[in-house]
C-alpha positions as CSV (number, residue, x, y, z in Angstrom):
1,M,8.5,-22.6,-86.8
2,T,7.6,-24.4,-90.1
3,T,4.1,-25.2,-90.8
4,P,3.9,-27.8,-93.5
5,L,0.5,-28.6,-94.8
6,L,0.8,-32.4,-95.3
7,D,3.1,-33.5,-92.4
8,L,0.6,-35.5,-90.4
9,T,3.0,-36.6,-87.7
10,P,1.7,-34.0,-85.2
11,A,-1.8,-35.3,-85.7
12,L,-0.9,-39.0,-85.4
13,P,-3.0,-39.6,-82.2
14,E,-6.0,-38.2,-83.9
15,L,-5.5,-40.2,-87.0
16,L,-5.2,-43.4,-85.0
17,L,-8.3,-42.6,-83.2
18,L,-10.2,-41.8,-86.3
19,I,-9.0,-45.1,-88.0
20,A,-9.8,-47.2,-85.0
21,G,-13.4,-45.5,-84.8
22,L,-14.1,-46.3,-88.4
23,I,-12.9,-49.9,-88.0
24,F,-15.0,-50.4,-84.9
25,L,-18.0,-48.8,-86.6
26,V,-17.9,-51.6,-89.4
27,V,-17.4,-54.2,-86.8
28,G,-20.3,-52.9,-84.7
29,V,-22.6,-52.9,-87.8
30,F,-22.0,-56.5,-88.5
31,R,-22.2,-57.5,-84.8
32,E,-25.3,-55.3,-84.0
33,H,-26.7,-57.3,-81.2
34,D,-23.6,-58.0,-79.1
35,G,-21.4,-55.3,-80.7
36,V,-21.2,-53.2,-77.5
37,R,-19.5,-56.1,-75.6
38,L,-16.8,-56.1,-78.2
39,I,-16.5,-52.4,-79.0
40,S,-16.5,-51.1,-75.4
41,P,-13.2,-52.8,-74.4
42,L,-11.7,-52.2,-77.8
43,S,-12.5,-48.5,-77.6
44,A,-11.0,-48.2,-74.1
45,M,-7.9,-50.1,-75.2
46,A,-7.5,-47.9,-78.3
47,L,-7.7,-44.7,-76.2
48,L,-5.1,-46.0,-73.6
49,I,-2.7,-47.1,-76.4
50,V,-3.0,-43.7,-78.0
51,A,-2.4,-42.0,-74.6
52,A,0.7,-44.2,-74.2
53,I,1.8,-43.0,-77.7
54,V,1.3,-39.3,-76.8
55,L,3.2,-39.9,-73.5
56,A,6.2,-41.3,-75.3
57,S,6.1,-38.8,-78.1
58,D,8.3,-35.8,-78.7
59,K,6.7,-32.7,-77.0
60,T,8.6,-30.2,-79.1
61,A,6.0,-27.8,-80.7
62,A,5.0,-28.8,-84.2
63,D,2.2,-27.5,-86.5
64,T,0.3,-29.1,-89.4
65,F,-2.9,-28.6,-91.5
66,G,-1.4,-25.1,-92.5
67,G,-0.8,-24.1,-88.9
68,H,-4.3,-24.7,-87.7
69,F,-3.3,-27.7,-85.6
70,R,-0.5,-27.7,-83.1
71,M,1.0,-30.5,-81.0
72,D,3.1,-29.3,-78.1
73,A,3.7,-30.2,-74.3
74,F,0.5,-28.4,-73.4
75,A,-1.6,-30.4,-75.8
76,A,0.2,-33.7,-74.9
77,Y,-0.5,-33.2,-71.2
78,L,-4.2,-32.7,-71.8
79,K,-4.6,-35.4,-74.3
80,V,-3.2,-38.0,-72.1
81,L,-5.7,-37.1,-69.3
82,I,-8.5,-36.9,-71.7
83,F,-7.9,-40.3,-73.3
84,V,-7.5,-42.0,-69.9
85,G,-10.7,-40.3,-68.6
86,V,-12.9,-41.2,-71.5
87,A,-11.5,-44.8,-71.3
88,G,-12.6,-44.9,-67.7
89,A,-16.0,-43.6,-68.5
90,I,-16.5,-46.2,-71.3
91,L,-15.5,-49.0,-69.0
92,V,-17.8,-48.1,-66.2
93,A,-20.8,-47.8,-68.7
94,Q,-20.9,-51.4,-69.8
95,N,-23.1,-52.9,-67.1
96,Y,-25.4,-50.0,-66.9
97,L,-26.2,-50.1,-70.6
98,E,-27.0,-53.8,-70.4
99,D,-29.1,-53.4,-67.2
100,E,-31.1,-50.5,-68.8
101,R,-31.4,-52.4,-72.2
102,I,-29.7,-49.6,-74.1
103,A,-26.6,-51.5,-74.9
104,R,-25.8,-50.3,-78.4
105,F,-22.4,-50.3,-79.9
106,E,-22.8,-46.6,-80.8
107,F,-22.3,-45.6,-77.1
108,P,-18.6,-46.4,-77.0
109,L,-18.1,-45.2,-80.6
110,L,-19.6,-41.8,-79.7
111,G,-17.4,-41.6,-76.6
112,L,-14.3,-42.3,-78.8
113,F,-15.3,-39.7,-81.5
114,G,-16.0,-37.2,-78.6
115,A,-12.5,-37.9,-77.4
116,L,-11.1,-37.2,-80.9
117,G,-13.0,-33.8,-80.8
118,M,-11.5,-33.0,-77.4
119,S,-8.1,-33.8,-78.7
120,M,-8.5,-31.5,-81.6
121,M,-9.8,-28.7,-79.2
122,V,-6.6,-28.7,-77.1
123,S,-4.4,-28.8,-80.2
124,S,-6.2,-25.9,-82.0
125,N,-4.0,-23.1,-83.2
126,S,-6.7,-21.1,-84.9
127,F,-10.4,-20.4,-84.3
128,L,-11.2,-22.6,-87.2
129,G,-9.5,-25.6,-85.5
130,L,-11.1,-24.6,-82.2
131,Y,-14.6,-24.6,-83.7
132,M,-14.3,-28.0,-85.5
133,G,-13.0,-29.8,-82.4
134,L,-15.6,-28.2,-80.2
135,E,-18.5,-29.1,-82.4
136,L,-17.2,-32.7,-83.0
137,Q,-17.1,-33.2,-79.2
138,S,-20.4,-31.4,-78.6
139,L,-22.3,-33.4,-81.2
140,A,-21.2,-36.7,-79.7
141,V,-22.3,-35.6,-76.2
142,Y,-25.8,-34.3,-77.4
143,V,-26.6,-37.8,-78.7
144,L,-25.1,-39.5,-75.7
145,A,-27.3,-37.3,-73.3
146,A,-30.4,-38.5,-75.0
147,S,-29.4,-42.1,-75.6
148,H,-31.9,-43.5,-73.1
149,R,-34.5,-42.3,-75.6
150,D,-37.4,-44.2,-73.9
151,T,-37.3,-42.1,-70.8
152,L,-38.6,-38.6,-70.6
153,R,-35.8,-37.2,-68.5
154,S,-33.0,-38.5,-70.8
155,T,-34.7,-37.1,-74.0
156,E,-35.3,-33.8,-72.1
157,A,-31.7,-33.7,-71.0
158,G,-30.5,-34.3,-74.5
159,L,-32.8,-31.6,-76.0
160,K,-31.9,-29.1,-73.4
161,Y,-28.2,-29.6,-73.9
162,F,-28.6,-29.4,-77.6
163,V,-30.7,-26.1,-77.7
164,L,-28.4,-24.3,-75.2
165,G,-25.4,-25.8,-76.8
166,A,-26.4,-24.4,-80.2
167,L,-26.9,-20.9,-78.5
168,A,-23.4,-21.1,-77.0
169,S,-22.1,-22.1,-80.5
170,G,-23.8,-19.0,-81.9
171,L,-22.1,-16.8,-79.3
172,L,-18.8,-18.3,-80.1
173,L,-19.0,-17.9,-83.8
174,Y,-20.3,-14.3,-83.5
175,G,-17.2,-13.6,-81.2
176,I,-14.9,-15.2,-83.8
177,S,-16.4,-13.2,-86.6
178,L,-15.9,-10.0,-84.6
179,V,-12.3,-10.8,-83.9
180,Y,-11.6,-11.7,-87.4
181,G,-13.3,-8.6,-88.7
182,F,-11.3,-6.2,-86.5
183,T,-7.9,-8.0,-86.7
184,G,-7.9,-9.7,-90.0
185,T,-6.8,-13.1,-88.8
186,V,-8.1,-16.3,-87.1
187,M,-4.6,-17.7,-86.5
188,F,-3.5,-17.6,-82.8
189,D,0.2,-17.0,-83.8
190,Q,-0.6,-14.0,-86.0
191,L,-3.1,-12.6,-83.5
192,G,-0.7,-12.9,-80.6
193,D,2.1,-11.2,-82.6
194,L,-0.3,-8.4,-83.6
195,L,-1.5,-7.8,-80.0
196,R,2.0,-8.0,-78.5
197,D,3.1,-5.1,-80.6
198,E,3.7,-2.1,-78.3
199,N,1.8,0.2,-80.7
200,A,-1.1,-2.2,-81.1
201,F,-4.3,-1.6,-79.3
202,L,-7.4,-4.0,-78.9
203,S,-10.3,-2.3,-80.7
204,K,-13.7,-2.3,-79.0
205,G,-15.1,-4.5,-81.7
206,A,-12.4,-7.2,-81.0
207,L,-12.8,-6.8,-77.3
208,V,-16.5,-7.5,-77.7
209,G,-15.7,-10.5,-79.8
210,L,-13.3,-11.8,-77.0
211,V,-16.2,-11.5,-74.5
212,F,-18.5,-13.6,-76.8
213,I,-15.7,-16.2,-77.3
214,A,-15.2,-16.5,-73.6
215,A,-18.9,-16.8,-73.1
216,G,-19.1,-19.7,-75.5
217,I,-16.3,-21.6,-73.8
218,C,-17.7,-20.9,-70.4
219,F,-20.9,-22.5,-71.4
220,K,-19.0,-25.7,-72.1
221,L,-17.4,-25.4,-68.7
222,G,-20.9,-25.1,-67.1
223,V,-19.9,-22.0,-65.1
224,V,-22.0,-19.2,-63.7
225,P,-23.9,-17.5,-65.5
226,F,-23.9,-20.3,-68.1
227,H,-24.6,-23.1,-65.7
228,M,-28.4,-23.6,-66.1
229,W,-28.0,-26.8,-68.1
230,T,-25.6,-28.5,-65.8
231,P,-27.9,-29.9,-63.0
232,D,-30.7,-31.0,-65.4
233,V,-28.4,-32.7,-67.9
234,Y,-26.3,-34.4,-65.1
235,E,-29.6,-35.8,-63.5
236,G,-31.5,-36.6,-66.8
237,A,-28.7,-38.2,-68.8
238,P,-27.8,-41.9,-68.1
239,T,-25.3,-42.0,-65.3
240,P,-22.3,-43.1,-67.4
241,V,-23.0,-40.1,-69.7
242,S,-23.1,-37.8,-66.7
243,A,-19.7,-39.4,-65.7
244,Y,-18.4,-38.7,-69.2
245,I,-19.7,-35.1,-69.3
246,A,-18.3,-34.3,-66.0
247,S,-14.8,-35.4,-66.5
248,A,-12.9,-35.2,-69.8
249,P,-15.0,-32.6,-71.7
250,K,-14.5,-30.2,-68.8
251,L,-10.8,-30.8,-69.0
252,A,-10.8,-30.2,-72.8
253,A,-12.9,-27.0,-72.4
254,M,-10.5,-25.6,-69.8
255,G,-7.5,-26.4,-72.0
256,L,-9.2,-24.5,-74.8
257,L,-9.9,-21.4,-72.5
258,L,-6.4,-21.4,-71.4
259,R,-4.9,-21.6,-74.9
260,V,-7.2,-18.8,-76.2
261,L,-6.7,-16.4,-73.3
262,I,-3.0,-17.0,-72.7
263,D,-1.7,-17.5,-76.3
264,P,-3.3,-14.9,-78.6
265,F,-4.8,-12.7,-75.9
266,G,-2.0,-13.1,-73.3
267,A,-0.7,-9.5,-73.8
268,W,-4.2,-8.2,-73.0
269,V,-4.6,-10.0,-69.7
270,D,-6.0,-6.9,-68.0
271,Q,-9.0,-7.0,-70.5
272,W,-10.2,-10.6,-69.7
273,Q,-9.0,-10.9,-66.1
274,Q,-12.2,-9.1,-64.8
275,I,-14.4,-11.6,-66.7
276,I,-12.6,-14.6,-65.2
277,V,-12.6,-13.1,-61.7
278,F,-16.4,-12.5,-61.9
279,V,-17.1,-16.0,-63.3
280,S,-14.9,-17.6,-60.7
281,V,-16.4,-15.9,-57.7
282,A,-20.0,-16.4,-58.9
283,S,-19.3,-20.2,-59.7
284,M,-17.7,-20.8,-56.3
285,L,-20.5,-19.2,-54.3
286,L,-23.4,-20.6,-56.2
287,G,-21.9,-24.1,-56.5
288,A,-21.1,-24.2,-52.8
289,F,-24.5,-23.0,-51.5
290,A,-26.9,-24.5,-54.1
291,A,-25.5,-28.0,-53.5
292,I,-26.5,-27.9,-49.8
293,M,-30.1,-28.3,-50.7
294,Q,-29.7,-31.3,-53.1
295,T,-31.0,-34.7,-52.4
296,N,-30.0,-36.3,-55.7
297,F,-26.4,-37.4,-55.8
298,K,-26.0,-36.5,-59.5
299,R,-27.4,-33.0,-59.1
300,L,-25.1,-32.5,-56.1
301,M,-22.2,-33.5,-58.4
302,A,-23.4,-31.0,-60.9
303,Y,-23.2,-28.1,-58.4
304,S,-20.0,-29.5,-57.1
305,G,-18.7,-29.4,-60.6
306,I,-19.7,-25.7,-60.9
307,A,-17.9,-24.8,-57.7
308,N,-14.8,-26.8,-58.6
309,I,-14.4,-25.1,-62.0
310,G,-14.7,-21.8,-60.1
311,Y,-11.8,-22.9,-58.0
312,A,-9.7,-23.7,-61.1
313,L,-10.5,-20.3,-62.6
314,V,-8.9,-18.8,-59.6
315,G,-5.6,-19.9,-61.0
316,L,-6.4,-18.5,-64.5
317,A,-7.5,-15.2,-63.0
318,A,-3.9,-14.8,-61.7
319,G,-2.8,-14.6,-65.3
320,T,0.6,-16.1,-64.5
321,Q,2.4,-19.2,-65.5
322,Q,2.2,-20.3,-61.9
323,G,-1.5,-19.9,-62.1
324,V,-1.8,-22.0,-65.3
325,N,0.4,-24.7,-63.6
326,G,-2.1,-24.8,-60.7
327,V,-5.1,-25.0,-63.1
328,L,-3.6,-28.0,-64.9
329,V,-2.8,-29.8,-61.7
330,F,-6.2,-29.0,-60.3
331,M,-8.1,-30.3,-63.4
332,A,-6.1,-33.5,-63.5
333,I,-7.0,-34.3,-59.9
334,Y,-10.7,-33.1,-60.4
335,M,-11.1,-35.5,-63.3
336,V,-9.9,-38.5,-61.2
337,M,-12.2,-37.5,-58.2
338,T,-15.2,-37.0,-60.5
339,L,-14.8,-40.3,-62.4
340,G,-14.3,-42.2,-59.1
341,T,-17.4,-40.7,-57.5
342,F,-19.6,-41.4,-60.6
343,A,-18.3,-45.0,-60.5
344,C,-19.5,-45.2,-56.8
345,I,-22.9,-43.9,-57.9
346,L,-23.1,-46.6,-60.6
347,A,-22.3,-49.1,-57.7
348,M,-25.6,-48.1,-56.0
349,R,-28.0,-50.7,-57.0
350,R,-30.9,-52.1,-55.0
351,A,-33.0,-55.1,-56.2
352,G,-31.5,-54.6,-59.7
353,T,-32.6,-50.9,-59.8
354,Y,-30.1,-48.0,-59.8
355,V,-30.6,-45.5,-57.0
356,E,-29.4,-41.9,-57.0
357,E,-30.8,-40.4,-53.7
358,I,-28.2,-39.4,-51.1
359,D,-30.4,-40.6,-48.1
360,Q,-30.3,-44.1,-49.5
361,L,-26.5,-44.2,-48.7
362,A,-27.3,-44.5,-45.0
363,G,-25.3,-47.2,-43.1
364,L,-23.5,-48.2,-46.3
365,S,-20.4,-48.9,-44.2
366,R,-22.1,-51.8,-42.3
367,R,-23.1,-53.6,-45.5
368,Q,-20.3,-52.7,-48.0
369,P,-17.2,-51.3,-46.0
370,M,-15.0,-51.4,-49.1
371,L,-17.3,-49.2,-51.2
372,A,-18.0,-47.0,-48.1
373,S,-14.2,-46.5,-47.7
374,I,-13.6,-45.5,-51.4
375,L,-16.6,-43.1,-51.2
376,T,-15.1,-41.6,-48.0
377,I,-11.8,-41.0,-49.6
378,L,-13.4,-39.4,-52.6
379,M,-15.6,-37.1,-50.5
380,F,-12.6,-36.0,-48.3
381,S,-10.5,-35.3,-51.4
382,L,-13.4,-33.2,-53.0
383,A,-13.6,-31.3,-49.7
384,G,-9.9,-30.5,-50.0
385,I,-8.8,-32.3,-46.8
386,P,-5.1,-33.0,-46.6
387,P,-3.1,-35.2,-47.3
388,L,-5.5,-36.2,-50.2
389,A,-5.0,-34.9,-53.7
390,G,-7.9,-32.5,-53.6
391,F,-6.1,-30.4,-51.1
392,F,-3.0,-29.9,-53.4
393,G,-5.2,-29.0,-56.3
394,K,-6.8,-26.1,-54.3
395,F,-3.5,-25.2,-52.7
396,Y,-1.8,-24.6,-56.0
397,V,-4.5,-22.3,-57.5
398,F,-5.1,-20.4,-54.3
399,K,-1.3,-19.8,-53.8
400,A,-0.9,-18.6,-57.4
401,A,-3.8,-16.1,-56.8
402,V,-2.1,-14.8,-53.6
403,D,1.2,-14.4,-55.2
404,A,-0.5,-12.4,-58.1
405,G,-2.1,-10.1,-55.5
406,F,-5.6,-11.6,-55.7
407,V,-5.8,-12.2,-51.9
408,S,-9.5,-11.6,-51.7
409,L,-10.2,-14.0,-54.5
410,A,-8.3,-16.8,-52.6
411,V,-10.1,-15.9,-49.4
412,I,-13.5,-16.3,-51.2
413,G,-12.3,-19.6,-52.5
414,L,-11.3,-20.8,-49.1
415,L,-14.6,-19.7,-47.5
416,S,-16.6,-21.4,-50.3
417,S,-14.5,-24.6,-49.8
418,V,-15.6,-24.6,-46.2
419,V,-19.2,-24.3,-47.2
420,G,-18.7,-27.1,-49.7
421,A,-17.1,-29.3,-47.2
422,F,-20.5,-29.5,-45.4
423,Y,-22.3,-31.5,-48.1
424,Y,-19.3,-33.8,-48.7
425,L,-19.0,-34.5,-45.0
426,R,-22.7,-35.1,-44.7
427,I,-22.4,-38.0,-47.1
428,V,-19.6,-39.4,-45.0
429,K,-21.7,-39.1,-41.9
430,L,-24.7,-40.9,-43.7
431,V,-22.3,-43.6,-44.8
432,W,-20.6,-44.3,-41.5
433,F,-23.1,-43.2,-38.6
434,D,-26.7,-43.4,-39.8
435,Q,-29.0,-46.4,-39.4
436,P,-28.6,-48.8,-42.3
437,A,-31.0,-48.6,-45.3
438,E,-31.8,-51.7,-47.4
439,P,-28.5,-53.2,-48.6
440,F,-27.2,-52.6,-52.1
441,D,-26.8,-55.4,-54.5
442,L,-23.6,-57.5,-54.4
443,P,-21.1,-58.1,-55.7
444,L,-19.5,-54.9,-56.9
445,R,-19.0,-55.0,-60.7
446,P,-15.3,-55.6,-61.6
447,S,-15.0,-52.6,-64.1
448,I,-16.9,-50.3,-61.7
449,G,-14.9,-51.4,-58.7
450,A,-11.6,-51.1,-60.6
451,V,-12.3,-47.5,-61.7
452,A,-13.5,-46.4,-58.3
453,G,-10.7,-48.2,-56.5
454,V,-7.9,-46.9,-58.7
455,S,-9.3,-43.3,-58.4
456,A,-9.2,-43.6,-54.5
457,I,-5.7,-45.0,-54.6
458,L,-4.5,-42.2,-56.9
459,L,-5.9,-39.6,-54.5
460,V,-4.2,-41.2,-51.5
461,V,-0.7,-41.6,-53.1
462,A,-0.8,-38.2,-54.6
463,V,1.3,-36.9,-51.8
464,L,4.2,-39.0,-53.2
465,A,3.5,-38.2,-56.9
466,I,2.5,-34.5,-56.6
467,N,6.0,-33.2,-57.6
468,P,6.2,-35.2,-60.9
469,L,2.6,-34.1,-61.7
470,F,3.4,-30.5,-61.0
471,A,6.6,-30.7,-63.1
472,S,4.6,-32.1,-66.0
473,A,2.0,-29.3,-65.7
474,E,4.8,-26.8,-65.5
475,A,6.3,-28.1,-68.8
476,A,2.9,-27.9,-70.3
477,A,2.1,-24.4,-69.2
478,S,5.4,-23.1,-70.5
479,A,4.4,-24.2,-74.0
480,I,1.7,-21.5,-74.2
481,F,3.6,-18.7,-72.5
482,R,5.8,-16.8,-75.1
């Protein structure tokens, strides 16, 4: 494969997003007071247009920037989902920002630049590209988490995420320096060729570096034992920011972990498999049991996210292409479920005030049957009840684990899914069978209703579209197996 330095075609989506972001920045400065009303739909439209361009582009692997950046079927699959997810998060944020009087044009711009960083993450072909993309995405999210700066919990969430994120970046950089020091390269291709040599061995220094790199990426995924920031940041950050953090960045971080472990370190699967199995089991169990005690919907979604990333890691622990297929399918479905659920949380307004407590959902079906039906579909899907999409996501990762001989891991996943179903079904029971609380404000905002409704429809019709989705994931996974 040739690696021209100045052929920018593989990076066309990123260049378009960068140009759009700079233009919107100038427009926002000149229309400071009402800029967000213009910049939000424009940013969402730009993301959807770039997603369509990626979908229609050639998926043959091509490198640029001296081989540090790669565009292939794996990156294209993740980029389409990331751009659509970020566009959805920006669209549901508009009304909230105006209601809370924090409607600044910087919000959609930071979301767009964060998407640019995520796009670079999944296209990274070296540790330098990986770090640049990761930090661009992280810096945008740090600011977004603290964007409601007049409230204590938002500033606390932003500060906590920044401090712990800086620690994770330090771990990642230390790991990269160790791998470079003991192997002599930061390029994934060269590292992969070096480690696939039958006479090669992974030195202890490089192995320690791999552990630090995995720890840094696991922090971004919010999995055990790097999960401490997740519930506090989800609860403290403005709800649209929580929706943003819970959806596309998790997908990008998982894509990064898959590319690093399968591509350069694929020949040494035995070395990292134990780490992934431990993190997966710990995340599934902690997420399932800790969520039972939660009364705040956003904190519940944080623990739900920890458990769900644990399920996804079951597929990676298998170390096979079938397992990676399952992870990609699972993460696509998880992003839809998460975005739809947070849209429902944003629909919970009473006398103009946003509410987040689960008990306040009591009797929702008698006041707003449409919203109650959408929320029920989302909860059933998160619980993994067939024939909704959430069932297929878990089925593919557990099947890959069983086929690879990790039967006990799949059984733990099934048991924790049963525990998790308790708190999802508790919400359904509150919505349909408990005595009504005070009604929520009407009508449902169009953008929020559209994102929640489309998410629910996608989860219902997934039984018809699961084969094309799996075929796309299979093509994407094959790009990182050599």
